PDB file of N, CA, C and O in Angstrom:
ATOM      1  N   MET A   1      11.770  -4.548 -12.099  1.00  0.00           N
ATOM      2  CA  MET A   1      10.623  -4.944 -11.728  1.00  0.00           C
ATOM      3  C   MET A   1       9.852  -4.584 -10.332  1.00  0.00           C
ATOM      4  O   MET A   1      10.558  -5.010  -9.418  1.00  0.00           O
ATOM      5  N   GLU A   2       8.974  -4.121  -9.951  1.00  0.00           N
ATOM      6  CA  GLU A   2       8.493  -4.060  -8.712  1.00  0.00           C
ATOM      7  C   GLU A   2       8.073  -5.490  -8.279  1.00  0.00           C
ATOM      8  O   GLU A   2       7.664  -6.322  -9.089  1.00  0.00           O
ATOM      9  N   LYS A   3       8.201  -5.722  -6.928  1.00  0.00           N
ATOM     10  CA  LYS A   3       8.182  -6.885  -6.698  1.00  0.00           C
ATOM     11  C   LYS A   3       6.929  -7.659  -6.029  1.00  0.00           C
ATOM     12  O   LYS A   3       6.741  -8.833  -5.709  1.00  0.00           O
ATOM     13  N   TYR A   4       6.172  -6.507  -5.963  1.00  0.00           N
ATOM     14  CA  TYR A   4       4.605  -6.723  -5.365  1.00  0.00           C
ATOM     15  C   TYR A   4       3.916  -6.525  -6.340  1.00  0.00           C
ATOM     16  O   TYR A   4       2.835  -7.105  -6.245  1.00  0.00           O
ATOM     17  N   LYS A   5       4.098  -5.733  -7.620  1.00  0.00           N
ATOM     18  CA  LYS A   5       3.121  -5.562  -8.459  1.00  0.00           C
ATOM     19  C   LYS A   5       2.164  -6.502  -8.978  1.00  0.00           C
ATOM     20  O   LYS A   5       0.988  -6.184  -9.152  1.00  0.00           O
ATOM     21  N   ASP A   6       2.600  -7.601  -9.222  1.00  0.00           N
ATOM     22  CA  ASP A   6       1.688  -8.645  -9.430  1.00  0.00           C
ATOM     23  C   ASP A   6       1.634  -9.891  -8.636  1.00  0.00           C
ATOM     24  O   ASP A   6       1.671 -11.043  -9.068  1.00  0.00           O
ATOM     25  N   PHE A   7       1.528  -9.432  -7.232  1.00  0.00           N
ATOM     26  CA  PHE A   7       1.630 -10.029  -6.388  1.00  0.00           C
ATOM     27  C   PHE A   7       0.225 -10.187  -5.570  1.00  0.00           C
ATOM     28  O   PHE A   7       0.062  -9.486  -4.571  1.00  0.00           O
ATOM     29  N   TRP A   8      -0.693 -11.013  -5.943  1.00  0.00           N
ATOM     30  CA  TRP A   8      -2.236 -10.915  -5.850  1.00  0.00           C
ATOM     31  C   TRP A   8      -2.734 -11.993  -4.472  1.00  0.00           C
ATOM     32  O   TRP A   8      -3.905 -12.374  -4.465  1.00  0.00           O
ATOM     33  N   GLU A   9      -1.911 -12.382  -3.488  1.00  0.00           N
ATOM     34  CA  GLU A   9      -2.064 -13.430  -2.497  1.00  0.00           C
ATOM     35  C   GLU A   9      -3.146 -12.707  -1.548  1.00  0.00           C
ATOM     36  O   GLU A   9      -2.711 -11.591  -1.264  1.00  0.00           O
ATOM     37  N   LYS A  10      -4.358 -12.939  -0.977  1.00  0.00           N
ATOM     38  CA  LYS A  10      -4.779 -12.424   0.232  1.00  0.00           C
ATOM     39  C   LYS A  10      -4.130 -12.301   1.474  1.00  0.00           C
ATOM     40  O   LYS A  10      -3.453 -13.285   1.771  1.00  0.00           O
ATOM     41  N   GLY A  11      -4.140 -11.265   2.384  1.00  0.00           N
ATOM     42  CA  GLY A  11      -3.468 -10.943   3.503  1.00  0.00           C
ATOM     43  C   GLY A  11      -3.392  -9.345   3.751  1.00  0.00           C
ATOM     44  O   GLY A  11      -4.165  -8.487   3.326  1.00  0.00           O
ATOM     45  N   MET A  12      -2.248  -9.188   4.555  1.00  0.00           N
ATOM     46  CA  MET A  12      -2.038  -7.503   4.950  1.00  0.00           C
ATOM     47  C   MET A  12      -0.601  -7.599   4.425  1.00  0.00           C
ATOM     48  O   MET A  12       0.146  -8.570   4.305  1.00  0.00           O
ATOM     49  N   TYR A  13      -0.436  -6.267   4.143  1.00  0.00           N
ATOM     50  CA  TYR A  13       0.824  -5.532   3.889  1.00  0.00           C
ATOM     51  C   TYR A  13       1.225  -4.943   5.207  1.00  0.00           C
ATOM     52  O   TYR A  13       0.340  -4.520   5.951  1.00  0.00           O
ATOM     53  N   LYS A  14       2.354  -4.887   5.524  1.00  0.00           N
ATOM     54  CA  LYS A  14       2.928  -4.557   6.830  1.00  0.00           C
ATOM     55  C   LYS A  14       4.337  -3.709   6.540  1.00  0.00           C
ATOM     56  O   LYS A  14       5.161  -4.050   5.692  1.00  0.00           O
ATOM     57  N   CYS A  15       4.458  -2.540   7.406  1.00  0.00           N
ATOM     58  CA  CYS A  15       5.666  -2.172   7.317  1.00  0.00           C
ATOM     59  C   CYS A  15       6.853  -2.858   7.537  1.00  0.00           C
ATOM     60  O   CYS A  15       6.896  -3.329   8.674  1.00  0.00           O
ATOM     61  N   ASN A  16       7.750  -3.063   6.912  1.00  0.00           N
ATOM     62  CA  ASN A  16       8.937  -4.028   7.148  1.00  0.00           C
ATOM     63  C   ASN A  16       9.914  -3.506   8.336  1.00  0.00           C
ATOM     64  O   ASN A  16      10.717  -4.312   8.806  1.00  0.00           O
ATOM     65  N   LYS A  17       9.864  -2.161   8.839  1.00  0.00           N
ATOM     66  CA  LYS A  17      10.705  -1.427   9.732  1.00  0.00           C
ATOM     67  C   LYS A  17       9.709  -1.580  11.025  1.00  0.00           C
ATOM     68  O   LYS A  17      10.178  -2.081  12.047  1.00  0.00           O
ATOM     69  N   CYS A  18       8.510  -1.208  10.999  1.00  0.00           N
ATOM     70  CA  CYS A  18       8.178  -1.039  12.384  1.00  0.00           C
ATOM     71  C   CYS A  18       6.686  -2.329  12.603  1.00  0.00           C
ATOM     72  O   CYS A  18       6.051  -2.495  13.644  1.00  0.00           O
ATOM     73  N   GLY A  19       6.519  -2.910  11.548  1.00  0.00           N
ATOM     74  CA  GLY A  19       5.233  -4.033  11.347  1.00  0.00           C
ATOM     75  C   GLY A  19       4.049  -3.135  11.251  1.00  0.00           C
ATOM     76  O   GLY A  19       3.080  -3.799  10.885  1.00  0.00           O
ATOM     77  N   ASN A  20       3.800  -2.082  11.409  1.00  0.00           N
ATOM     78  CA  ASN A  20       2.452  -1.329  11.171  1.00  0.00           C
ATOM     79  C   ASN A  20       1.788  -2.177   9.967  1.00  0.00           C
ATOM     80  O   ASN A  20       2.393  -2.625   8.993  1.00  0.00           O
ATOM     81  N   LYS A  21       0.303  -2.307  10.269  1.00  0.00           N
ATOM     82  CA  LYS A  21      -0.799  -2.565   9.057  1.00  0.00           C
ATOM     83  C   LYS A  21      -0.720  -1.769   8.142  1.00  0.00           C
ATOM     84  O   LYS A  21      -1.162  -0.714   8.598  1.00  0.00           O
ATOM     85  N   LEU A  22      -0.332  -1.579   6.796  1.00  0.00           N
ATOM     86  CA  LEU A  22      -0.322  -0.512   5.938  1.00  0.00           C
ATOM     87  C   LEU A  22      -1.676  -0.877   5.261  1.00  0.00           C
ATOM     88  O   LEU A  22      -2.597  -0.104   5.524  1.00  0.00           O
ATOM     89  N   PHE A  23      -1.960  -1.936   4.422  1.00  0.00           N
ATOM     90  CA  PHE A  23      -2.925  -2.311   3.285  1.00  0.00           C
ATOM     91  C   PHE A  23      -3.347  -3.662   3.464  1.00  0.00           C
ATOM     92  O   PHE A  23      -2.635  -4.580   3.871  1.00  0.00           O
ATOM     93  N   SER A  24      -4.490  -3.726   3.150  1.00  0.00           N
ATOM     94  CA  SER A  24      -5.336  -5.131   3.008  1.00  0.00           C
ATOM     95  C   SER A  24      -5.037  -5.567   1.758  1.00  0.00           C
ATOM     96  O   SER A  24      -4.626  -4.675   1.015  1.00  0.00           O
ATOM     97  N   SER A  25      -5.106  -6.545   1.336  1.00  0.00           N
ATOM     98  CA  SER A  25      -5.110  -7.129  -0.149  1.00  0.00           C
ATOM     99  C   SER A  25      -6.352  -6.869  -0.752  1.00  0.00           C
ATOM    100  O   SER A  25      -6.383  -6.862  -1.982  1.00  0.00           O
ATOM    101  N   GLU A  26      -7.652  -6.598   0.047  1.00  0.00           N
ATOM    102  CA  GLU A  26      -8.886  -6.538  -0.476  1.00  0.00           C
ATOM    103  C   GLU A  26      -8.994  -5.395  -1.005  1.00  0.00           C
ATOM    104  O   GLU A  26      -9.868  -5.244  -1.859  1.00  0.00           O
ATOM    105  N   ALA A  27      -7.882  -3.963  -0.531  1.00  0.00           N
ATOM    106  CA  ALA A  27      -7.850  -2.782  -1.257  1.00  0.00           C
ATOM    107  C   ALA A  27      -6.974  -2.453  -2.638  1.00  0.00           C
ATOM    108  O   ALA A  27      -6.846  -1.404  -3.268  1.00  0.00           O
ATOM    109  N   LYS A  28      -6.467  -3.684  -2.828  1.00  0.00           N
ATOM    110  CA  LYS A  28      -5.552  -3.740  -3.805  1.00  0.00           C
ATOM    111  C   LYS A  28      -6.514  -3.527  -5.247  1.00  0.00           C
ATOM    112  O   LYS A  28      -7.692  -3.881  -5.289  1.00  0.00           O
ATOM    113  N   PHE A  29      -5.750  -2.852  -6.473  1.00  0.00           N
ATOM    114  CA  PHE A  29      -6.501  -3.019  -7.721  1.00  0.00           C
ATOM    115  C   PHE A  29      -5.185  -2.506  -8.578  1.00  0.00           C
ATOM    116  O   PHE A  29      -4.354  -1.688  -8.185  1.00  0.00           O
ATOM    117  N   ASN A  30      -5.207  -3.229  -9.913  1.00  0.00           N
ATOM    118  CA  ASN A  30      -4.540  -2.951 -11.078  1.00  0.00           C
ATOM    119  C   ASN A  30      -4.586  -1.678 -11.935  1.00  0.00           C
ATOM    120  O   ASN A  30      -5.346  -1.380 -12.857  1.00  0.00           O
ATOM    121  N   SER A  31      -3.556  -1.003 -11.376  1.00  0.00           N
ATOM    122  CA  SER A  31      -3.480   0.588 -11.854  1.00  0.00           C
ATOM    123  C   SER A  31      -3.034   0.604 -13.401  1.00  0.00           C
ATOM    124  O   SER A  31      -3.319   1.444 -14.254  1.00  0.00           O
ATOM    125  N   ARG A  32      -2.273  -0.531 -13.521  1.00  0.00           N
ATOM    126  CA  ARG A  32      -1.834  -0.613 -14.916  1.00  0.00           C
ATOM    127  C   ARG A  32      -0.155   0.244 -14.991  1.00  0.00           C
ATOM    128  O   ARG A  32       0.455   0.543 -16.018  1.00  0.00           O
ATOM    129  N   THR A  33       0.264   0.475 -13.587  1.00  0.00           N
ATOM    130  CA  THR A  33       1.422   1.182 -13.330  1.00  0.00           C
ATOM    131  C   THR A  33       2.303   0.307 -13.060  1.00  0.00           C
ATOM    132  O   THR A  33       1.974  -0.877 -13.115  1.00  0.00           O
ATOM    133  N   MET A  34       3.891   0.741 -12.632  1.00  0.00           N
ATOM    134  CA  MET A  34       4.883  -0.145 -12.129  1.00  0.00           C
ATOM    135  C   MET A  34       4.549  -0.540 -10.475  1.00  0.00           C
ATOM    136  O   MET A  34       5.078  -1.529  -9.967  1.00  0.00           O
ATOM    137  N   TRP A  35       3.726   0.239  -9.799  1.00  0.00           N
ATOM    138  CA  TRP A  35       3.601   0.072  -8.591  1.00  0.00           C
ATOM    139  C   TRP A  35       2.247  -0.401  -8.115  1.00  0.00           C
ATOM    140  O   TRP A  35       1.189  -0.258  -8.728  1.00  0.00           O
ATOM    141  N   PRO A  36       2.419  -0.987  -6.934  1.00  0.00           N
ATOM    142  CA  PRO A  36       1.335  -1.886  -6.211  1.00  0.00           C
ATOM    143  C   PRO A  36       0.220  -0.661  -6.098  1.00  0.00           C
ATOM    144  O   PRO A  36       0.749   0.369  -5.682  1.00  0.00           O
ATOM    145  N   SER A  37      -0.867  -0.560  -6.307  1.00  0.00           N
ATOM    146  CA  SER A  37      -2.165   0.763  -5.578  1.00  0.00           C
ATOM    147  C   SER A  37      -3.340   0.061  -4.863  1.00  0.00           C
ATOM    148  O   SER A  37      -3.894  -1.013  -5.096  1.00  0.00           O
ATOM    149  N   PHE A  38      -3.504   0.811  -4.111  1.00  0.00           N
ATOM    150  CA  PHE A  38      -4.558   0.791  -2.854  1.00  0.00           C
ATOM    151  C   PHE A  38      -5.832   1.656  -2.820  1.00  0.00           C
ATOM    152  O   PHE A  38      -5.713   2.863  -3.034  1.00  0.00           O
ATOM    153  N   ARG A  39      -6.693   1.278  -2.640  1.00  0.00           N
ATOM    154  CA  ARG A  39      -7.880   2.112  -2.764  1.00  0.00           C
ATOM    155  C   ARG A  39      -8.038   2.619  -1.302  1.00  0.00           C
ATOM    156  O   ARG A  39      -8.931   3.462  -1.219  1.00  0.00           O
ATOM    157  N   LYS A  40      -7.473   2.363  -0.233  1.00  0.00           N
ATOM    158  CA  LYS A  40      -7.645   3.019   1.137  1.00  0.00           C
ATOM    159  C   LYS A  40      -6.567   2.124   2.036  1.00  0.00           C
ATOM    160  O   LYS A  40      -6.371   0.916   1.903  1.00  0.00           O
ATOM    161  N   SER A  41      -6.009   2.890   2.850  1.00  0.00           N
ATOM    162  CA  SER A  41      -4.984   2.051   3.822  1.00  0.00           C
ATOM    163  C   SER A  41      -5.694   1.781   5.118  1.00  0.00           C
ATOM    164  O   SER A  41      -6.817   2.230   5.347  1.00  0.00           O
ATOM    165  N   MET A  42      -4.848   0.854   6.168  1.00  0.00           N
ATOM    166  CA  MET A  42      -5.683   0.573   7.250  1.00  0.00           C
ATOM    167  C   MET A  42      -5.780   1.825   7.866  1.00  0.00           C
ATOM    168  O   MET A  42      -5.225   2.821   7.403  1.00  0.00           O
ATOM    169  N   LYS A  43      -6.557   1.830   9.039  1.00  0.00           N
ATOM    170  CA  LYS A  43      -6.888   2.979   9.878  1.00  0.00           C
ATOM    171  C   LYS A  43      -5.686   2.918  10.821  1.00  0.00           C
ATOM    172  O   LYS A  43      -5.357   1.870  11.377  1.00  0.00           O
ATOM    173  N   ASN A  44      -4.941   4.259  11.006  1.00  0.00           N
ATOM    174  CA  ASN A  44      -3.851   4.402  11.668  1.00  0.00           C
ATOM    175  C   ASN A  44      -2.598   3.675  11.488  1.00  0.00           C
ATOM    176  O   ASN A  44      -1.661   3.740  12.283  1.00  0.00           O
ATOM    177  N   GLY A  45      -2.613   2.914  10.318  1.00  0.00           N
ATOM    178  CA  GLY A  45      -1.334   2.478   9.505  1.00  0.00           C
ATOM    179  C   GLY A  45      -0.414   3.310   9.066  1.00  0.00           C
ATOM    180  O   GLY A  45       0.785   3.079   9.226  1.00  0.00           O
ATOM    181  N   ILE A  46      -0.978   4.635   8.316  1.00  0.00           N
ATOM    182  CA  ILE A  46      -0.336   5.390   7.736  1.00  0.00           C
ATOM    183  C   ILE A  46      -0.319   6.914   7.831  1.00  0.00           C
ATOM    184  O   ILE A  46      -1.251   7.426   7.211  1.00  0.00           O
ATOM    185  N   ARG A  47       0.393   7.660   8.367  1.00  0.00           N
ATOM    186  CA  ARG A  47       0.483   8.894   8.675  1.00  0.00           C
ATOM    187  C   ARG A  47       0.585   9.942   7.453  1.00  0.00           C
ATOM    188  O   ARG A  47       1.626   9.989   6.797  1.00  0.00           O
ATOM    189  N   LYS A  48      -0.493  10.769   7.159  1.00  0.00           N
ATOM    190  CA  LYS A  48      -0.813  11.642   6.014  1.00  0.00           C
ATOM    191  C   LYS A  48      -0.379  12.862   6.160  1.00  0.00           C
ATOM    192  O   LYS A  48      -0.594  13.444   7.223  1.00  0.00           O
ATOM    193  N   LYS A  49       0.260  13.434   5.204  1.00  0.00           N
ATOM    194  CA  LYS A  49       0.549  15.068   5.939  1.00  0.00           C
ATOM    195  C   LYS A  49       0.673  15.844   4.326  1.00  0.00           C
ATOM    196  O   LYS A  49       1.113  15.278   3.326  1.00  0.00           O
ATOM    197  N   PRO A  50       0.231  17.081   4.378  1.00  0.00           N
ATOM    198  CA  PRO A  50       0.092  17.954   3.230  1.00  0.00           C
ATOM    199  C   PRO A  50       1.673  17.832   2.526  1.00  0.00           C
ATOM    200  O   PRO A  50       2.615  17.761   3.315  1.00  0.00           O
ATOM    201  N   ASP A  51       1.905  17.813   1.319  1.00  0.00           N
ATOM    202  CA  ASP A  51       3.033  18.339   0.686  1.00  0.00           C
ATOM    203  C   ASP A  51       3.009  19.480  -0.055  1.00  0.00           C
ATOM    204  O   ASP A  51       2.552  19.467  -1.198  1.00  0.00           O
ATOM    205  N   TYR A  52       3.647  20.932   0.688  1.00  0.00           N
ATOM    206  CA  TYR A  52       3.311  22.458  -0.157  1.00  0.00           C
ATOM    207  C   TYR A  52       4.707  22.231  -0.898  1.00  0.00           C
ATOM    208  O   TYR A  52       5.010  23.424  -0.902  1.00  0.00           O
ATOM    209  N   SER A  53       5.415  21.827  -1.311  1.00  0.00           N
ATOM    210  CA  SER A  53       6.562  21.895  -1.776  1.00  0.00           C
ATOM    211  C   SER A  53       6.652  22.543  -3.417  1.00  0.00           C
ATOM    212  O   SER A  53       7.577  23.225  -3.859  1.00  0.00           O
ATOM    213  N   ILE A  54       5.520  22.149  -4.086  1.00  0.00           N
ATOM    214  CA  ILE A  54       5.321  22.851  -5.559  1.00  0.00           C
ATOM    215  C   ILE A  54       5.656  23.817  -5.826  1.00  0.00           C
ATOM    216  O   ILE A  54       5.455  24.248  -6.961  1.00  0.00           O
TER     217      ILE A  54
END
C-alpha cells in the first residue's frame, strides 16, 4: 500500500534526492486511487515535458 495515500498532515512534500519542494499539503486531494494526488505543484519544483511515445 502506498505510504502517503492516507497521509494528511500539513506541510511540504519534498524530493528525497535533491530536496526540491514538490507539493504543498494544501494542494492534496482524495482521488480515490492508490496514489497521492495534488491539484498543482510548487513553482519550479517539477520540470514538465511532453510524452509523445504513444
